[in-house]
N, C-alpha and C positions, 0 to 999 in steps of 0.2 A: 323491542329492547328499550332499556332505560336510557336516559339522556346522560351524556358525559361532557365534562368541561373541555376535554381535548380528545380528539381522535388522532392517534399517532401512527402514521403509515411507515412501517419499517421498524423491526426490532433489532436493528444494528446499534452501533455505539452512540450515534447522535440521538436517535429516538429513545434509547434506554436512559441516557444521561438526562434528557429533557423530562422523561417520565418520572425519573427519580426526584428531580427538583420540584416538579409540579405536585407530585404526591406529598412530598414534605411540606409543601405550601397549602395542603388541604384540598387539592384539586382531584377530581375523579377522571382517570385516564383509561381509555381503551387503546391497546396497542395491537395492530394487525400486521401480519407478514405473509407474503405469498409463498414463502418457503415452508418446509415442515419443521423448522427449528428456529430458535432465537439466535441472536448474536451476529447475524449478518456474515460478513466475510472473516470475522475473527473467531467464528465457530470452531471449536475443537471436538473431534470425535475420538473416543477411546477405542483403540485397536491393539490387541495383544498387550494391554496394560500401558500403552503409550498414548499420550495426548497428541493426536495428529491434527496439524493445522490444515483443515480441509481445503481452504481457499488460498493456500500459499503461506509462506513464512511471515509471521507477525512478531516483530521484536519491539518491545515498548522502550522508547527513549525520549527524554525531554530535558531541557535546561530550566524548566519552570517548576520551582519547588512547590508551589501551590497545586499544580496539576499532579505532581508526583504524590503529594500528601493526599489529594483527593482520591486517586485511584488505589492507593494503599489502604483505604477504608474497606475495600471490597476483596482484597486478596493480599497474600504475602508474596513478594517477588524474590526470585533467586538472584544470584550475582552473575548471570550469563552475560558475556561480552561477545558482540557480533564480530567475528573475525573470518570472513569468507576466504576461500581458496579459489583461485582461477586455474583451469586446465586449458593449456594451448598445446595441441598435438601431444607429445610425451613430456611436456614441461609443466611444472607446478609453480604458481606464483601467489604470494600473499596480496590481499587487498585490504584497505585501499592502497594506492601507490605509495610505498614507503621504502625505507632503506633495505628492508628484507627483499622487496620486489627488485630494486635496482641492483643489489648485490648479486642476486640470482641471474638477472638478465645480462649483466656486463662484467661479472666477476670482479667487483670493486668493493672497497671497504668504507670509504669516507663520503660524507655529504658533499664535500668539495668536488670529488671525482664525479659523483652522480650529476651535480648541477652543471659541471663543465660539459658532459656528454649531451645532456638535454639542450643546453644553450647552443652547442655546436650544431645539433640536428635542426633546431628551429631556425638558426641563421642560414643554413644551407637551403632551406625551403623558400626563404624570402617572401613570406606571406604577410602582407600588411593589412589588407581588407578581406577577411574571410568571407567567402560567398556562400558557403554551405557548411554542414556539420563536419565533413572531413577536413576542410581547411581550418575550421575553428579548432578542432582537436589537435591537428598537426602543429598549429601555431602555439598551442599551449604545452604540449608534452613531447613533441618530436615523433619521428616515424616508428621507432621500435615499439614503444608503449602503445601507440595507436594501432599498428598492424597486429600485434599479438593480443592485446587486452581490451581494445575498444571496438574496432571495426566490425568484426563478425558478430559479437554479442549485440551491438547496437542495431545492426541490420536485421538480426533475428527478432529483436524486441519490437522494431517498428515496421518490419516487412518491406523495407525500402533500402536502396543503396544509400550510403552516407552522403554521397554527392547530391542526392535528391532531397535530403532533409535540411531544414533551416538551421542556420548556425546557432540561433538562440537556445536550442534544446540543450546544448552544452555551453553554458555561459562561462563556466569555470570548471576546471578539473583539479581538485586539490592534490598537491604533491607534498608529501610529508617527509622531510629529511631527517627522520628519527626512526628507530627500530620499533615502531608501534603499529600493531595490527588491529587495533580497535577501530572498527569502521566508522563509528559515530563519535563526534566531539562533545556530545551532550553529557552533562554532569550526572544524570540518573539514567540507569539502563537495567533491564532485566526481563525475565519471563515470569508470569504469574504461576506459582506452584499449583498444579492441578488444572492448568489451562485457562483460557479466556472465558469459556462458557459460564462457569460459576459467577464470574464478575457481573455478567449481564443478568443472570438469574437474580442476583441480589439487588441490582439496580431496578429491576422490574417488580420487586416485591411491593404489593399494594396496588399495582395496576392489574387490570384484566387483560389477558393476552389471547388472541385468536390467531392460530397458524393456518396454513393452506388457504389463505383468504386474500383474494384479489381486490384491491381497493375499488377499482372501477365497477366491478360486479357488485361489491358490497354496498357502495354508496347509492346505487340505483334503488335498492330495496330499503335503505336506511338513511334517506336524505336528511332527516331531522334529528339524527342521533347526536349531533354536536353543533356548537356554534363556531368552533375553531379547529382547524386541521393543521397538524405538523406533518409535512410531506417530505419524505426522504428518498422518494423514487426518482426516476428520470424526469427532469424538468420538461423536456420536449414531449415525453409521453403524456404528461399531465395535460398538455394543450393539444393532444391528438396529433402531434407531429405536424401541425398545420403550417409551420414555416420551414419544414424539412427536418431530417434527422441529424442530430449531433453525432460526431464520429468518436469511436473508442477503439482501443486495442483490448482484446480479451485473452484469457489464459486457459488452456486446457491442462488438466492434471492427470497423469497416469500414476496411480498409487498401487504399490504392491508390498506384500509381507514377504520378507526373506528369512530363510531358516539359518540365520547366522547372527552373531551378537553385534557385529560392528562392520558396516559396509564400506564407509568412506572416511571415518575418523573425524568428521566435522559436520556440523549441522547444515552448512550451506557451501556447495561447490558449484561455481559457475563454469560453463563450457563456452569458451570465447571464439571457437572456430565456427564459421557460418555453416560448414558442412555437417556439423553435429546438429541434429534437428531440434533438440531441446536447449533451453537457455541455462537451466541449472537443475541440480538434484538436491532435494532437501532430505536429510535424514533426521526425522523428528525427535528421536529419543535424546539426541545430544542437546536439545534446548533445555532439558531438565536433568541432564547427567544420568540418563536411564541405564540400568543394569539388566534389563530384561533379556531373556535368552534369544529372542528374535528381534528383528528390526523392521521398521516401515520406512520406505523411501517414496518420494513423489518426484517424477520428472515433470518439468513445466515447459509447455509449448505455447509460444506467443502467436496470436493470429488476429486477422481483421475481424472486427465485431460485425455480427449480422443480427437483425431483430429476432428475438426468441432465445438468444443465449445471453449469458451474464456479461454486462459491460464492466470493464475493470479500469482502464487508464484513459482519461479524457485526452484527446489529441488537441493540445492547446496551441494550435497554429492560428494564423491570422483569420483564415476562413471560418473556423469553428468559433473563434473568439467573437467575431462579428455576429454570428448566428446566435450564440449564447446571449450576447448583449440584447438582442431583439426579444428573446424569450424572457430575459430578466425584466425588461420593460413590462411585459405582460404580467409577470409574477408580482411585480410591485403594485399592480392595480388590483390584485386579489386580496381584498381587505381581511378576509377570515382564513387565509392560508399562510403558514410560515414554511418556507422552503429551506431545507438544511441538508447537510451531509455531502458526501462525494458526488452523488448523482443529482441532488437537488441544486447544488451550487456549481456543477460541472467543473470540479476542481480535485486534483489529487491531494489528499490530506494524509499526513501521518496521524497516528492515533492520538497523540497528545494534542494536535491541532484540532481534531474533531471534538475532543472533550472540551477544549477551551472555547470553541465556537458554540457548542451546545450550552455550556454554562453561561456564556455571555447572552445568548439568545433567551435562555430561561430567565436570567436576571432582568432583562428588559421587559419581557412579556409579563412576568409575575410581580413586577415592582408595584 
């Protein structure tokens, strides 16, 4: 094979942004991915004319106008606003916690009434130094919101009782004393019309792309293919797990086509009881205001990660933080390898932050 300026491992958002910037700078890039498609976890698959977010709901939001302008080069975004609904037993609540939530929960009308109830519940608990996530949440929002909307969902998400989880996971829980169901506070928000995959296709124009290609197998036979690697896989795997495995939570999706036009009336519905095995149901057509005669839903099940399945959420506790710091020391000594993205940096990134990190990385590298 011919020589490339950069071998980019992973055709997800970080790798694609870097490839786009490098190509514009006249560099020759080869992008490889072990999956059979580009776009990583933002990949959208068309089913029944609906763009299905194959690896979970991805809603683009940012307060950075430069990032918004950057991504709008590659797609036109609609005006979707993320307004999830939470189901607890036979009750429905709006998220994030706002006056619609409080009004339904306590049959009240004013912010003053809501604040008084929350403050009274917090005072009754008398928690001054929260020792775990449960105490942290109770000290922020009181018992009603915690029991109905936080406890079960969080325990499913992490696979542990809230009393066993560190308090820092919930540093703050925003309480919004207005009738505003917009989940994000960011200035810019939307879903790309036509899904995310075409964005990554455009970013990768000018690069060579090889799918179904494992980096470790590939590099054995092509050791001289490049002088510089951009690696967006698992940082511990790069080093052969020699210091041990970093921990993740993973998500399993059960996706089905339903012979009805509208299943739940909203793109995102959370199920906050621990007894319901899935955390939420996504109805994909509502991201793009679809009118198709059928609908596609995905149930999401959170579970402990094991080698061989897709890692999703880094478990950023003290133990894993210390282990990552040791891997980071090793990574910093790899002169010809750039580590990036969610897995390369062992960090949960929103999409806008991935783009910003990739652009910054490319700027430094290509200067």
